Backbone as CSV, one residue per row, in Angstrom:
resi,resn,N_x,N_y,N_z,CA_x,CA_y,CA_z,C_x,C_y,C_z
1,UNK,99.847,80.170,113.969,98.422,80.608,112.639,98.377,81.199,112.201
2,UNK,98.793,82.458,111.386,99.309,83.061,110.149,99.521,81.737,109.676
3,UNK,100.664,81.117,109.491,101.375,80.291,108.408,100.770,79.560,108.411
4,UNK,99.975,78.792,109.157,98.962,77.898,109.041,97.922,77.714,107.506
5,UNK,97.506,79.294,108.570,95.848,79.820,107.193,96.764,80.100,106.324
6,UNK,98.097,80.725,105.888,98.668,81.345,104.986,98.951,79.593,103.654
7,UNK,99.189,78.609,104.596,99.757,76.766,103.840,98.517,76.260,104.022
8,UNK,97.129,76.340,104.425,95.840,75.423,103.899,95.627,76.569,102.295
9,UNK,95.879,77.998,102.043,95.224,78.979,101.071,96.299,78.162,100.040
10,UNK,97.613,78.598,100.297,98.315,77.912,98.619,98.135,75.975,98.650
11,UNK,97.783,75.462,99.597,97.647,74.334,99.073,96.531,73.440,98.562
12,UNK,95.733,74.412,98.254,94.151,74.784,97.636,94.815,75.214,96.569
13,UNK,94.443,76.846,97.248,94.501,77.555,95.197,96.672,77.745,94.455
14,UNK,96.680,77.665,95.353,98.550,77.187,94.694,98.282,79.052,94.940
15,UNK,97.899,80.026,95.656,98.596,80.942,95.434,98.936,81.132,96.614
16,UNK,99.886,82.551,96.941,100.714,83.019,98.294,100.497,84.501,98.244
17,UNK,99.663,84.495,99.391,98.686,85.557,99.390,99.185,86.809,100.734
18,UNK,99.533,87.332,99.764,100.763,88.265,100.522,100.117,89.323,101.271
19,UNK,98.558,89.143,101.096,97.621,90.395,101.911,97.132,89.923,103.662
20,UNK,97.917,88.092,103.464,97.532,88.157,104.188,97.869,88.456,105.839
21,UNK,98.454,89.077,105.957,99.232,90.069,107.031,98.078,91.445,107.485
22,UNK,97.883,91.580,106.112,96.348,93.348,106.404,95.238,92.149,106.821
23,UNK,94.614,91.822,106.558,93.401,90.796,107.018,93.794,89.971,108.470
24,UNK,95.216,89.748,109.312,94.917,89.884,109.907,94.776,90.912,110.612
25,UNK,95.384,91.800,110.189,94.823,93.492,111.393,93.834,93.902,111.472
26,UNK,93.415,93.346,110.174,91.764,93.726,110.228,90.603,92.993,111.298
27,UNK,91.208,91.681,111.488,90.926,90.783,112.478,90.820,91.496,113.888
28,UNK,91.531,92.078,113.556,92.221,92.947,115.478,91.552,93.901,115.913
29,UNK,91.193,94.493,114.811,90.198,96.138,114.238,88.941,95.705,115.208
30,UNK,88.822,94.357,114.046,86.612,94.262,114.061,87.035,93.623,115.654
31,UNK,87.988,92.466,116.485,87.173,92.587,118.050,87.666,93.682,118.539
32,UNK,88.572,94.583,118.427,88.717,95.167,119.214,87.546,96.736,119.287
33,UNK,86.975,96.777,118.186,85.607,97.696,118.619,84.235,97.214,118.977
34,UNK,84.818,95.670,118.558,83.108,95.058,119.281,83.069,94.705,120.630
35,UNK,84.415,94.272,121.070,84.748,95.443,122.819,85.100,95.878,123.211
36,UNK,85.749,97.071,122.543,85.139,98.568,122.781,84.327,99.469,123.072
37,UNK,83.987,99.412,121.476,83.102,100.511,121.251,80.975,100.267,121.995
38,UNK,81.339,98.588,121.402,79.546,97.147,121.401,79.930,97.050,123.001
39,UNK,81.245,96.843,123.632,80.887,96.503,124.808,80.523,95.358,125.414
40,UNK,81.532,93.905,123.842,81.242,92.716,123.859,82.369,92.234,125.028
41,UNK,82.080,90.693,125.331,83.361,89.634,126.331,84.286,89.690,125.447
42,UNK,85.543,89.579,126.082,86.167,89.282,124.647,85.857,88.359,124.066
43,UNK,85.396,87.242,124.253,86.447,85.753,123.294,84.632,86.033,122.236
44,UNK,83.359,86.978,123.080,82.413,87.126,121.962,83.165,87.848,120.944
45,UNK,84.184,88.780,121.346,84.435,90.091,120.043,85.137,88.958,119.385
46,UNK,85.883,88.129,120.099,86.644,87.026,119.139,85.974,86.122,118.246
47,UNK,84.752,85.584,118.350,83.742,84.752,117.750,83.060,85.618,116.621
48,UNK,83.523,86.735,117.344,82.545,88.114,116.052,83.112,88.550,114.755
49,UNK,85.109,88.838,115.436,86.003,89.180,114.496,86.213,87.177,113.265
50,UNK,85.936,86.174,113.513,86.653,84.771,112.938,85.250,84.824,112.332
51,UNK,84.313,84.747,112.893,83.111,84.987,111.472,82.777,86.434,110.989
52,UNK,83.215,87.332,110.933,83.623,88.694,110.107,84.407,88.449,109.058
53,UNK,85.844,87.442,109.402,86.597,87.850,108.339,86.945,86.441,107.933
54,UNK,86.316,84.962,108.101,85.659,84.387,107.286,84.697,84.850,105.867
55,UNK,84.288,85.606,106.461,82.827,85.801,105.404,83.985,86.923,104.067
56,UNK,84.848,88.027,104.498,85.469,88.652,104.221,86.619,87.605,102.958
57,UNK,87.288,86.685,103.743,87.727,85.985,102.949,87.288,85.530,101.697
58,UNK,85.835,84.780,102.458,85.141,84.522,100.986,84.937,85.259,99.789
59,UNK,84.666,86.270,100.326,84.517,87.431,99.313,85.751,87.506,98.371
60,UNK,87.397,87.901,99.049,88.711,88.840,98.489,88.648,87.443,97.360
61,UNK,88.653,86.234,98.542,88.737,85.017,96.468,87.801,84.891,95.571
62,UNK,86.307,85.105,96.098,85.583,85.284,94.954,86.420,86.216,94.027
63,UNK,86.507,87.823,94.234,86.038,89.003,93.417,87.377,89.511,93.920
64,UNK,88.564,88.600,94.315,90.209,88.828,93.816,90.796,87.874,92.677
65,UNK,90.441,86.463,93.672,91.904,85.901,93.278,90.979,84.345,92.022
66,UNK,90.022,84.310,92.293,89.139,83.458,91.336,89.142,83.612,90.089
67,UNK,89.440,84.750,89.706,89.108,85.044,88.092,90.697,84.916,87.671
68,UNK,92.003,84.684,89.223,93.666,84.704,88.355,93.611,83.306,87.995
69,UNK,92.673,82.219,88.760,92.983,80.896,88.599,94.355,80.488,87.025
70,UNK,93.655,80.964,86.534,93.841,79.992,85.292,95.138,81.119,84.504
71,UNK,95.377,82.080,85.301,96.267,83.061,85.185,98.175,82.904,85.178
72,UNK,98.997,83.962,84.788,99.867,83.356,85.721,99.838,83.957,86.676
73,UNK,101.136,83.037,87.892,101.055,83.373,89.054,101.541,84.915,89.469
74,UNK,102.327,85.975,88.420,102.371,87.177,88.652,101.378,88.086,88.813
75,UNK,100.181,87.147,87.745,99.097,88.504,88.519,98.166,88.392,89.560
76,UNK,98.155,87.285,90.741,98.195,86.797,92.147,98.681,87.814,92.698
77,UNK,99.787,87.680,92.067,100.831,88.302,93.075,100.573,90.117,93.287
78,UNK,100.605,90.288,92.151,100.415,92.349,91.877,98.953,92.568,92.510
79,UNK,97.767,91.740,93.212,96.584,91.665,93.160,96.860,91.733,94.781
80,UNK,97.633,90.866,95.061,97.732,90.751,96.658,98.736,91.703,97.027
81,UNK,99.519,92.351,96.367,99.587,93.838,97.120,98.697,94.419,96.955
82,UNK,97.796,94.620,96.098,97.598,95.537,95.517,95.857,96.066,97.321
83,UNK,95.506,94.517,97.359,94.857,94.312,99.175,95.564,94.901,99.603
84,UNK,97.414,94.778,99.949,97.225,95.412,100.896,97.359,96.965,100.962
85,UNK,97.403,97.290,100.326,97.524,99.215,99.813,95.657,99.172,100.460
86,UNK,94.665,98.641,99.878,93.294,98.790,100.164,93.006,98.913,101.630
87,UNK,94.093,97.612,102.131,92.991,97.174,103.555,93.598,98.223,104.470
88,UNK,94.987,98.610,104.349,95.862,99.340,105.160,95.227,100.213,104.923
89,UNK,95.178,101.095,104.010,94.723,103.037,103.867,92.863,103.069,103.978
90,UNK,92.751,101.803,104.326,91.635,101.720,103.891,91.186,102.326,106.250
91,UNK,92.517,100.852,106.894,92.411,101.342,108.150,92.495,102.769,109.064
92,UNK,93.571,103.149,107.787,94.308,104.492,108.056,93.432,105.327,108.002
93,UNK,92.115,105.317,106.888,91.500,105.939,106.964,89.786,106.309,107.620
94,UNK,89.492,105.073,108.031,88.332,104.927,108.966,88.869,104.460,110.454
95,UNK,89.898,104.226,110.542,90.791,104.028,112.356,91.528,104.780,112.787
96,UNK,92.316,106.298,111.462,93.141,107.060,112.136,94.540,105.928,112.696
97,UNK,95.659,106.620,112.353,96.650,106.307,112.534,97.343,105.726,114.253
98,UNK,96.058,106.130,115.895,96.106,106.185,116.707,96.935,104.139,116.699
99,UNK,97.711,104.220,117.876,97.982,103.441,118.378,96.898,102.073,119.764
100,UNK,96.356,101.187,118.918,95.249,101.170,120.146,95.737,99.487,120.713
101,UNK,94.937,99.088,122.610,95.756,98.180,122.409,94.605,97.380,123.629
102,UNK,94.063,96.460,122.858,93.074,95.578,123.647,93.029,95.040,125.055
103,UNK,92.311,95.108,126.025,92.096,94.503,127.292,92.220,93.293,126.673
104,UNK,93.456,92.380,128.189,92.983,91.457,127.793,92.287,90.515,128.811
105,UNK,91.517,89.465,128.690,90.401,89.271,129.699,90.792,88.447,130.614
106,UNK,92.453,88.165,130.965,92.345,88.249,132.422,94.050,88.828,132.798
107,UNK,94.359,89.086,133.444,95.400,90.340,134.455,96.736,89.180,135.348
108,UNK,96.190,88.490,135.330,96.521,87.373,135.725,97.991,86.883,135.084
109,UNK,98.735,86.783,136.250,100.237,86.631,136.372,100.634,85.570,136.714
110,UNK,101.502,84.370,136.158,101.233,82.689,137.101,103.007,83.231,136.516
111,UNK,104.090,81.878,137.673,105.304,81.502,137.915,105.651,80.464,137.745
112,UNK,106.219,79.609,136.896,106.198,78.685,136.080,107.755,77.926,136.054
113,UNK,108.533,77.552,137.656,109.819,77.544,137.449,110.917,78.590,137.073
114,UNK,110.523,79.413,137.992,111.523,81.152,138.110,110.995,81.841,136.864
115,UNK,110.007,81.637,135.717,109.982,81.919,134.678,108.400,83.084,134.765
116,UNK,108.075,84.693,135.233,107.327,85.123,134.776,106.454,84.996,133.619
117,UNK,105.049,84.308,133.713,104.371,84.373,132.624,102.718,85.223,132.800
118,UNK,102.540,86.714,131.544,100.794,86.545,131.952,100.215,85.338,131.352
119,UNK,98.835,85.407,132.069,98.007,84.311,131.279,97.769,84.244,130.097
120,UNK,97.844,85.848,128.993,97.103,86.149,127.755,98.152,85.346,126.445
121,UNK,99.837,85.469,127.718,100.315,84.551,126.509,100.365,83.196,126.256
122,UNK,100.107,82.377,127.765,99.296,80.885,127.935,98.086,80.427,127.467
123,UNK,97.247,81.773,127.640,95.849,81.553,126.232,96.304,81.266,125.184
124,UNK,97.122,82.049,124.595,97.940,82.439,123.405,98.507,80.657,122.440
125,UNK,98.982,80.479,123.222,99.699,78.989,123.412,98.527,78.120,123.248
126,UNK,98.302,77.839,124.318,96.887,77.501,124.044,96.222,76.710,123.221
127,UNK,95.760,78.200,122.435,94.553,78.346,121.497,95.373,78.104,120.007
128,UNK,96.605,78.384,119.888,96.781,77.995,118.903,97.320,76.295,118.925
129,UNK,97.691,75.009,119.919,97.727,74.004,120.380,95.830,73.647,119.591
130,UNK,95.437,73.865,120.394,93.960,73.273,120.673,93.583,73.645,119.076
131,UNK,94.185,74.947,117.966,93.176,74.950,116.726,94.348,73.891,115.421
132,UNK,95.477,74.301,115.962,95.985,72.812,115.060,95.224,71.574,115.235
133,UNK,95.086,71.365,116.570,95.087,70.091,116.686,93.505,70.391,115.769
134,UNK,92.536,70.909,115.836,91.277,70.881,115.677,91.092,71.221,113.692
135,UNK,92.254,72.024,113.315,92.198,71.896,111.345,92.658,70.617,111.360
136,UNK,93.971,70.098,111.730,93.929,68.825,111.355,92.690,67.997,111.923
137,UNK,92.424,67.611,112.921,90.760,67.451,112.362,89.868,67.342,112.019
138,UNK,89.035,68.513,111.281,88.845,69.358,110.048,89.459,68.337,108.801
139,UNK,90.684,68.089,108.549,90.889,68.080,107.111,90.958,66.753,107.316
140,UNK,91.029,65.612,108.432,91.552,64.332,108.046,90.703,64.044,108.515
141,UNK,89.288,64.203,108.989,88.477,63.554,109.723,86.957,63.923,108.883
142,UNK,86.946,65.609,108.340,85.646,65.370,107.576,85.092,65.520,106.755
143,UNK,84.002,65.246,106.443,84.253,65.195,104.284,83.985,66.813,103.662
144,UNK,84.220,67.247,104.298,84.201,69.094,103.885,86.179,68.827,103.746
145,UNK,86.466,68.971,104.788,87.960,67.688,105.079,88.397,67.019,103.796
146,UNK,87.931,66.570,104.114,88.088,65.598,102.515,88.099,65.895,101.545
147,UNK,87.050,67.133,100.911,87.009,67.224,100.145,88.426,68.608,99.452
148,UNK,88.402,69.623,100.666,89.222,70.783,100.016,90.774,69.557,100.136
149,UNK,91.097,68.652,100.681,92.519,67.971,100.820,92.202,67.203,99.047
150,UNK,91.472,66.724,98.900,91.472,66.533,97.442,91.805,67.575,96.674
151,UNK,90.660,68.316,96.282,91.344,69.365,95.539,92.413,70.424,95.581
152,UNK,93.087,70.251,97.115,94.587,70.811,96.924,95.456,69.005,96.155
153,UNK,94.726,67.776,96.498,95.526,66.888,95.802,96.024,67.208,94.060
154,UNK,94.253,67.189,93.555,94.574,67.429,92.738,92.819,67.846,92.002
155,UNK,92.857,68.689,91.542,91.956,69.421,91.304,91.176,69.811,90.168
156,UNK,92.039,68.724,89.202,91.125,68.769,88.280,89.778,67.030,88.666
157,UNK,90.914,66.510,89.445,90.406,65.544,89.693,89.113,65.475,90.068
158,UNK,89.243,65.904,91.460,88.639,66.299,92.805,86.916,66.530,91.330
159,UNK,87.305,67.622,90.350,86.035,68.135,90.090,85.395,67.160,88.823
160,UNK,86.043,66.048,88.165,85.687,64.658,87.692,84.958,64.258,89.025
161,UNK,85.454,64.461,90.401,84.776,63.427,91.133,83.579,64.202,91.778
162,UNK,82.655,65.340,91.339,81.176,66.336,91.972,81.859,66.498,92.528
163,UNK,82.466,67.314,93.494,83.250,68.328,94.129,83.462,69.936,93.477
164,UNK,82.830,70.999,93.807,82.796,71.533,93.805,84.145,72.167,94.131
165,UNK,84.639,72.711,93.280,86.556,73.227,93.566,86.361,74.848,93.885
166,UNK,85.747,75.344,93.614,85.105,76.127,93.684,84.587,77.065,94.215
167,UNK,83.862,76.464,95.520,83.274,77.105,96.548,85.432,76.274,97.930
168,UNK,84.866,75.141,97.768,86.335,74.512,98.315,87.288,75.891,98.371
169,UNK,87.830,76.327,96.858,88.378,77.145,97.497,88.384,77.902,97.838
170,UNK,87.688,78.636,98.103,86.101,79.666,98.716,86.149,79.453,100.324
171,UNK,86.272,78.534,100.578,85.648,77.702,102.495,86.971,78.017,103.090
172,UNK,87.863,77.417,101.832,89.865,77.186,102.298,90.863,78.671,102.836
173,UNK,90.102,80.061,102.118,90.217,81.071,102.070,89.545,81.860,103.240
174,UNK,88.828,81.103,103.081,87.487,81.812,104.565,88.152,80.880,105.873
175,UNK,88.833,79.977,105.915,88.949,79.440,106.941,90.588,80.053,107.293
176,UNK,91.255,80.340,105.946,92.711,80.571,106.687,92.564,82.146,107.099
177,UNK,91.679,83.077,106.341,91.374,84.538,106.672,91.077,84.443,108.372
178,UNK,89.937,83.514,108.776,89.604,83.012,110.582,90.810,82.818,111.075
179,UNK,91.359,81.869,110.611,93.528,81.689,111.239,93.610,83.164,111.559
180,UNK,94.042,83.664,110.632,94.580,84.809,110.625,93.753,86.054,112.124
181,UNK,92.416,85.793,111.746,91.855,86.771,112.989,92.130,86.282,114.100
182,UNK,92.086,85.514,114.127,92.272,84.710,115.797,93.721,84.777,116.222
183,UNK,94.544,84.196,114.960,95.494,85.427,116.339,96.025,86.870,116.479
184,UNK,95.151,87.656,115.204,95.018,89.278,115.842,94.804,88.951,116.790
185,UNK,93.542,88.759,116.973,93.060,89.008,118.378,93.491,88.468,119.976
186,UNK,94.425,87.144,119.669,94.614,87.511,120.948,96.133,87.598,120.858
187,UNK,96.901,88.034,119.526,98.229,89.091,120.001,97.518,90.048,120.486
188,UNK,96.229,91.064,120.093,96.261,92.389,120.590,96.812,92.504,121.625
189,UNK,96.290,92.255,122.724,96.460,92.636,124.080,98.139,92.426,124.750
190,UNK,98.541,91.691,123.817,100.312,92.014,124.024,100.830,93.274,123.484
191,UNK,100.375,92.981,122.516,100.775,94.186,121.541,100.703,95.109,121.141
192,UNK,100.410,96.439,119.989,99.344,97.563,119.702,97.951,97.219,118.399
193,UNK,97.728,98.043,117.741,96.680,97.512,117.206,97.109,98.625,116.684
194,UNK,97.285,97.787,114.630,97.662,100.101,114.102,97.812,99.667,112.624
195,UNK,97.652,100.499,111.390,97.243,99.627,110.598,98.272,98.639,109.401
196,UNK,99.539,99.577,109.851,100.533,98.007,109.223,101.108,97.350,109.922
197,UNK,100.495,96.892,111.012,100.662,95.887,112.111,101.062,94.497,111.601
198,UNK,100.410,94.010,110.025,100.436,92.642,109.331,101.910,92.640,108.258
199,UNK,102.126,93.727,108.767,103.901,94.178,107.309,105.184,92.777,107.922
200,UNK,105.475,93.495,109.479,105.963,92.602,110.026,105.851,90.910,110.320
201,UNK,104.801,90.823,110.527,104.426,88.631,110.914,103.883,88.002,109.280
202,UNK,103.886,89.228,108.505,103.426,88.667,107.246,104.988,87.736,106.407
203,UNK,105.939,88.800,106.617,107.183,88.343,106.577,107.865,87.496,106.878
204,UNK,107.954,86.703,108.245,107.862,85.460,109.156,107.136,84.539,109.170
205,UNK,106.022,84.627,108.672,104.517,83.853,108.717,104.813,83.132,106.882
206,UNK,105.297,83.632,105.746,105.816,83.010,105.040,107.358,82.381,105.046
207,UNK,108.612,83.035,106.050,109.620,82.281,106.064,109.055,81.093,106.299
208,UNK,108.612,80.737,107.852,107.968,79.252,108.131,107.396,78.218,107.128
209,UNK,106.230,79.404,106.467,105.816,78.542,104.721,107.063,77.911,104.296
210,UNK,107.907,78.117,104.353,108.376,78.087,103.213,109.893,77.371,103.832
211,UNK,109.867,77.318,104.797,111.488,76.570,105.358,110.261,75.333,105.867
212,UNK,108.753,75.369,106.406,108.468,73.998,106.434,108.233,72.771,105.252
213,UNK,107.648,73.948,104.583,107.628,73.178,102.904,105.597,73.600,102.903
214,UNK,106.834,74.663,101.388,105.046,75.207,100.751,103.723,74.400,100.525
215,UNK,102.470,74.677,102.001,101.913,73.549,101.323,101.677,72.402,102.380
216,UNK,102.628,71.951,103.265,102.871,70.922,104.321,102.086,71.603,105.647
217,UNK,100.543,70.625,106.049,100.445,71.398,107.339,101.363,71.311,108.222
218,UNK,102.410,69.608,108.703,103.299,69.286,109.568,104.319,70.246,109.056
219,UNK,105.343,70.848,107.760,105.954,72.452,108.122,105.412,73.375,108.644
220,UNK,104.305,73.935,108.568,104.071,75.266,108.843,104.031,74.585,110.361
221,UNK,103.377,73.684,110.403,103.496,73.701,112.275,104.878,73.908,112.998
222,UNK,105.712,72.144,112.621,107.217,72.306,112.718,107.501,73.689,112.428
223,UNK,107.802,74.148,110.779,108.297,76.035,111.103,108.388,76.377,111.752
224,UNK,107.062,77.110,112.257,106.608,77.730,113.487,107.121,77.751,114.431
225,UNK,106.949,76.341,115.067,107.929,76.434,116.267,109.760,76.577,116.306
226,UNK,110.048,76.177,115.176,111.124,76.041,114.860,112.080,77.293,114.775
227,UNK,111.237,78.137,114.212,111.634,80.146,113.988,111.610,80.542,115.592
228,UNK,110.309,80.124,115.857,109.777,80.989,117.427,110.969,80.848,118.261
229,UNK,111.334,79.034,118.147,112.568,78.800,119.269,114.194,79.687,118.913
230,UNK,114.194,78.916,117.853,115.214,79.948,117.256,115.380,81.440,117.781
231,UNK,114.333,82.571,117.298,114.224,83.090,117.244,114.443,84.171,118.644
232,UNK,113.676,83.081,119.659,113.945,83.378,120.880,114.857,83.417,121.797
233,UNK,116.288,82.558,120.978,116.978,81.867,121.065,118.405,83.067,121.119
234,UNK,117.767,83.618,119.251,119.333,84.624,118.886,118.911,85.782,119.996
235,UNK,117.385,85.823,120.035,117.054,87.250,120.792,118.140,87.527,121.966
236,UNK,117.841,86.181,123.033,118.225,86.251,124.456,119.834,86.446,124.643
237,UNK,120.613,85.710,123.854,121.857,84.597,123.800,122.587,86.022,123.074
238,UNK,122.055,86.365,121.999,123.608,86.836,120.873,123.197,88.117,120.242
239,UNK,122.059,88.590,119.819,121.113,89.683,119.867,119.867,89.824,119.137
240,UNK,119.260,91.391,119.476,118.326,91.066,119.349,118.565,91.852,117.146
241,UNK,119.281,92.760,117.078,119.795,93.423,116.321,120.029,92.743,114.880
242,UNK,120.298,91.544,114.877,120.260,90.418,113.466,119.265,89.375,114.008
243,UNK,118.961,88.863,114.087,117.507,88.524,114.274,116.964,88.151,113.133
244,UNK,116.550,88.865,111.982,116.199,88.684,111.167,117.154,88.131,109.971
245,UNK,118.265,88.609,109.870,119.262,88.359,109.185,119.632,86.684,109.212
246,UNK,119.876,86.051,110.502,120.112,85.034,111.277,118.496,83.931,110.673
247,UNK,117.685,84.148,110.905,116.119,83.645,110.122,115.820,83.631,109.007
248,UNK,116.925,84.718,108.180,116.438,84.663,106.636,117.755,83.954,106.402
249,UNK,118.597,84.086,106.909,119.768,82.760,106.737,119.364,81.428,106.423
250,UNK,118.850,81.218,107.920,118.351,79.677,107.657,117.533,79.521,106.681
251,UNK,116.819,80.448,106.300,116.040,79.895,105.081,116.603,79.845,103.622
252,UNK,117.746,80.488,103.505,118.376,80.343,102.368,118.804,79.351,102.559
253,UNK,119.975,78.580,103.902,120.371,76.953,104.196,119.610,76.486,103.419
254,UNK,117.888,75.879,104.287,117.108,74.870,103.788,117.113,75.747,102.139
255,UNK,116.652,76.037,102.009,116.722,75.868,100.632,117.258,75.780,99.825
256,UNK,119.300,75.662,100.185,119.880,75.170,99.547,120.068,73.675,99.179
257,UNK,119.783,73.065,100.574,120.171,72.052,101.304,118.431,71.527,100.974
258,UNK,117.488,71.637,100.566,116.131,70.983,100.211,115.138,72.455,99.745
259,UNK,115.603,72.156,98.510,114.664,73.587,97.672,113.109,73.313,97.933
260,UNK,112.284,71.897,98.462,110.969,72.236,98.656,110.930,72.268,100.123
261,UNK,112.063,72.223,101.216,110.974,73.072,102.358,111.576,71.367,103.531
262,UNK,111.080,72.571,104.520,111.969,70.245,105.911,110.690,69.271,105.415
263,UNK,109.621,70.046,105.389,108.554,68.972,105.260,107.774,69.055,103.733
264,UNK,108.085,70.070,102.710,107.923,69.787,101.253,108.063,68.717,100.284
265,UNK,107.251,68.042,99.292,107.066,67.304,98.529,107.699,67.276,97.251
266,UNK,108.659,67.137,96.663,109.245,67.528,94.812,108.085,66.717,94.050
267,UNK,107.930,67.931,93.085,106.969,68.032,91.956,107.245,66.701,90.409
């Protein structure tokens, strides 16, 4: 879901948003305090986080990235790194360095063909599949989605056809950030919430996006499952120490054979 959000943002804005992991972390914190401090049910906390991060995403795009559309890419990269520092240190100052765990909506444990799996992990899988389908339907079957896709394909042409490309950019950034928020809230009952929780995630998300193909929806989905499966197999049958080495090695091999990624298109 994080890689899918990155892909949407890059496809429309051509910006590799390295601060996406920090926004994933903010989404987890918003849900945590909505549920723990204000007593919201888990699913209400999830919706609260999605709406909040959608607004945060639109604000970040408008203030931080929109002035850089016609500037060299390195400028956006520097801004993204600065946003990481702002979000992580802000979270550290506001919420402290303590590790927190979000209560799961269900503590059920299910046995499937001899494998034991918690209900929360099933929820994560189901939610990922549902959101992938929902985003695909939104982009391909709705008028707004068509406008976003047109902006991604030809920004100047979309603008000549009367599409507000700046608004499309803000909405896309908001949707991408919302997907990161969903990922943060769903994974929070399994792992811990802390200010730098987005650091390891964003690296893997970029590997997924690059392997699948920069800006490719299908590539983000296929790359996510490919990397996830490979990571599990390597950890289970070989070693956990060199998992990242092997995954980044795969990245190098894929780029050497097909520089645009598995589903990317050349220009």
